[in-house]
Every structure is written in C-alpha cells, then in structure tokens.
C-alpha positions, 0 to 999 in steps of 0.5 A: 471505469469509475474508481472511488478512493477513501479511508477505511471507516468500517470493520467490513471495509477493513475485512475486505482490505485484509482479504485482498492482502491475504490473496496477494501476499499469502496466496500469490507471493507465498508469504507465511500464513499468519503474516496477514493481518499484523499488529501494525494494523492497529496503529495504521490508517487504511485506504481502499479503492472501490469499483462497482461497490467492491473494494479492489485495492488497499494500502495502509499508512503508519507514522513511523516517526514524527511526521514521517509516513510509511505506505505499507501493504499496497495490494491490488486484486489481480484482475484490476492491475494495470488499470491505473487503480494502484497509482490512483490509490497512491496519489490519493494517499499522498494528497491526504498526507501532504496536507499534514506537511510531512517530513517524508513519505516513504515505502519499502517496495518489492524490487519488482514494483520499483518502476510502478513506484517511480511512476508515482514519484518515488525514488530509490534510497537503498540497495536491495535487501531481503524482507520476508524472503522477497527482495525489497528496496526503500523508496522515498517520495521526491 
C-alpha cells in the first residue's frame, strides 16, 4: 500500500479531513454534534494521509504557546486502522515540526490510544481526566 503524507493545501482536502473527524468522533465515539469542526481549525495546520488518491487519516497541529505544538483531532478511517498509517502520519508531523526546534510537542490522548502514542515516542505526563465525556491523558514527545 502506497501512502502519501502532506499538509492540507486545498478546501477539498480540508473538507475530506473534517468528514473523517465527524465519522470518528461524532458517529463512532458519540461526541456531541456540532463539535466538528471547531474554531481552532482556523488557527491550526492540517495534515492528511492519502491512499489511492483518497484521504484516509487526518490530524491538526496548533501552536499553543511559543514553539509548543499540540497535535489534535487525530483520526483514521476505520478500514485503514492498524496498517501503520496513523503512525506514519504522526512521524510526518513530528518531522515537519522538529525543523522549527520546538520547546515541546504534545497531545491530549484518549486513554484507549495511549499505547499507540507510546509507539510514536510519546510519554504520559498527567493522570487521566475527563474531556468531552472521554478519558484523556496528556502526553509529550520524548
């Protein structure tokens, strides 16, 4: 499987990314309708993974404070999970931001995704807490 990773450059790519987030967060995980998209999309950079000219995964990155980058809204279409696409997207994003010499790269991970992010080089830096009705933890790139 040939996977391409890139920064979103067109409105159509952005719409496809939002559709994936709606499918994962609203439909699968029962987050509140209207949660996707949100105002932070306007101040974030968006990234996607593409297989056979179809966007199959997405994440966005926000500069939370000077040179601290937060990866958010990571989502992979159900049929493309457990194929290394999510990890490839995270690695692409990390490579993109490492060039900027960040103070830190971090994420608010759902507890159920902890092992995935550990595989990507993140470590847990908080106790579990509720966010949008889902248990989360803060994680930071080692």
